C-alpha positions as CSV (number, residue, x, y, z in Angstrom):
1,M,0.0,0.0,0.0
2,T,1.5,3.3,-1.1
3,L,0.7,6.5,0.8
4,Q,0.3,9.9,-0.8
5,A,-0.7,13.4,0.5
6,C,-4.4,14.2,0.2
7,R,-4.9,16.8,-2.4
8,E,-7.2,18.8,-0.1
9,C,-5.8,18.6,3.4
10,G,-2.4,17.1,3.0
11,A,-3.0,14.1,5.3
12,Q,-1.3,10.8,4.3
13,V,-3.8,8.5,2.5
14,S,-3.6,5.3,0.5
15,T,-3.5,5.7,-3.3
16,H,-6.5,3.4,-3.4
17,A,-8.6,5.3,-1.0
18,R,-11.9,6.6,-2.3
19,V,-12.4,9.2,0.4
20,C,-9.9,11.0,2.7
21,P,-10.6,9.9,6.3
22,L,-9.7,13.4,7.6
23,C,-11.4,15.9,5.3
24,G,-13.8,13.6,3.3
25,V,-12.7,14.7,-0.2
26,R,-13.4,12.1,-2.9
27,S,-10.3,10.6,-4.7
28,P,-7.9,12.3,-2.3
29,A,-4.8,10.8,-4.0
30,S,-5.6,12.1,-7.5
31,A,-4.3,15.3,-8.8
32,P,-6.8,18.2,-8.9
33,K,-8.5,18.6,-12.3
34,R,-7.4,21.6,-14.2
35,P,-7.6,22.6,-17.8
36,G,-5.4,20.6,-20.1
37,R,-1.9,21.6,-21.0
38,Y,-2.9,22.7,-24.4
39,F,-6.0,24.6,-23.4
40,G,-4.5,28.0,-24.0
41,I,-3.3,27.0,-27.5
42,Y,-6.8,25.6,-28.4
43,L,-8.4,28.8,-27.1
44,M,-6.0,31.0,-29.2
45,A,-6.6,28.9,-32.3
46,L,-10.4,29.2,-31.8
47,A,-10.1,33.0,-31.5
48,L,-7.9,33.1,-34.6
49,L,-10.5,31.1,-36.6
50,A,-13.3,33.4,-35.4
51,F,-11.3,36.5,-36.4
52,L,-10.6,34.9,-39.9
53,A,-14.3,34.1,-40.3
54,I,-15.3,37.6,-39.5
55,A,-12.6,39.0,-41.9
56,V,-13.8,36.8,-44.8
57,W,-17.4,37.9,-44.1
58,I,-16.5,41.5,-44.2
59,D,-14.3,41.0,-47.3
60,H,-17.3,39.4,-49.0
61,Q,-19.6,42.3,-48.1
62,Y,-17.1,45.0,-49.2
63,V,-14.3,44.2,-51.6
64,S,-12.3,47.3,-52.6
65,G,-15.1,49.4,-51.1
66,L,-17.7,47.8,-53.4
67,P,-20.7,46.1,-51.9
68,A,-21.5,42.5,-52.6
69,C,-24.4,41.8,-55.0
70,E,-26.6,40.7,-52.1
71,A,-25.4,43.3,-49.6
72,K,-28.1,44.9,-47.4
73,N,-27.5,48.3,-48.9
74,A,-27.8,47.0,-52.5
75,I,-31.6,47.6,-52.5
76,T,-31.1,51.1,-51.2
77,M,-28.5,52.0,-53.8
78,L,-30.6,50.4,-56.6
79,N,-33.8,52.2,-55.5
80,K,-31.8,55.5,-55.6
81,V,-30.9,54.8,-59.3
82,L,-34.5,53.8,-60.0
83,E,-35.8,57.1,-58.5
84,D,-33.5,59.0,-60.8
85,A,-34.6,57.1,-63.9
86,P,-37.5,58.6,-65.8
87,A,-39.5,55.4,-65.8
88,G,-39.0,54.9,-62.1
89,R,-39.8,58.5,-61.2
90,V,-43.0,58.6,-63.4
91,L,-44.3,55.2,-62.3
92,G,-43.1,55.5,-58.7
93,L,-41.3,52.1,-58.8
94,K,-39.4,50.7,-55.9
95,I,-37.4,47.5,-55.5
96,V,-38.9,45.5,-52.7
97,D,-36.8,42.3,-52.8
98,L,-33.7,40.9,-54.5
99,R,-33.6,37.2,-54.9
100,N,-31.2,34.7,-56.6
101,T,-28.4,37.3,-56.6
102,M,-25.4,36.2,-58.6
103,E,-22.1,37.8,-59.1
104,I,-21.2,37.8,-62.8
105,S,-17.8,39.4,-62.5
106,R,-15.6,41.4,-60.2
107,S,-12.6,43.6,-60.6
108,G,-10.8,46.1,-58.4
109,T,-13.2,48.9,-59.5
110,E,-16.4,47.1,-60.5
111,V,-18.7,44.3,-59.6
112,Q,-21.4,43.1,-62.1
113,C,-24.5,41.3,-60.7
114,A,-27.8,39.7,-61.8
115,A,-30.8,39.1,-59.7
116,V,-34.6,38.5,-59.8
117,V,-36.2,41.6,-58.4
118,K,-39.7,42.2,-57.1
119,L,-41.1,45.7,-57.4
120,N,-43.7,47.5,-55.3
121,D,-46.3,47.0,-58.1
122,A,-45.9,43.2,-57.6
123,S,-44.2,42.7,-61.0
124,Q,-40.9,40.9,-61.0
125,G,-38.2,40.2,-63.5
126,E,-34.5,39.8,-64.0
127,L,-32.2,42.8,-63.4
128,R,-28.6,43.2,-64.2
129,Y,-26.7,45.8,-62.3
130,R,-23.2,46.9,-61.4
131,F,-21.5,48.8,-58.7
132,Y,-18.4,50.7,-59.6
133,S,-16.0,53.0,-57.9
134,E,-15.2,56.4,-59.3
135,N,-13.2,59.0,-57.4
136,G,-13.7,57.2,-54.2
137,N,-17.5,57.1,-54.6
138,V,-19.5,53.9,-55.1
139,L,-22.1,54.3,-57.9
140,A,-24.7,51.9,-59.2
141,I,-26.1,51.3,-62.7
142,M,-29.1,49.2,-63.6
143,A,-30.0,47.5,-66.9
144,G,-33.3,45.8,-66.8
145,S,-35.4,46.3,-69.9
146,Y,-37.4,43.2,-69.2
147,L,-38.1,44.5,-65.7
148,L,-39.3,47.9,-66.9
149,A,-41.3,46.3,-69.8
150,A,-43.0,44.0,-67.3
151,S,-43.8,46.9,-65.0
152,N,-45.1,49.1,-67.9
153,A,-47.3,46.2,-69.0
154,A,-48.7,45.7,-65.5
155,H,-49.5,49.4,-65.2
156,A,-51.1,49.4,-68.6
157,L,-53.3,46.4,-67.7
158,G,-54.2,48.0,-64.4
159,A,-55.2,51.2,-66.0
160,R,-57.8,49.6,-68.3
């Protein structure tokens, strides 16, 4: 029988003892449980992975100052372009939803996108748009003849 100091009170107890006879602690001969030797390394690796995931997400949202095709402010920027367009201004069109967004191409100064859009008049269609950077400003251009044609047809049918 080998004796060892109790991890709690320091009394000599058998290495096979289940309870210290002096203080009552369970498994008195075992070492106290503490985080593993590599716990700090695992924690730092987890923090690094979280940082990288956030960096990739931010990079996806804004590359070279340009928003991603499905970025939250894409609808806002496209509605501003639609307000300035004669058809959008006359008909009072607004983009309500962007679905099936797809990045067609991306360069350092431009990103081209396609999406299915739904307008406030319930019409929907495919829209191609691009964001580009000029003199530090991000600008948007839309090209959606099908979209405007569908909207015009809906207004014409509704007017009858």
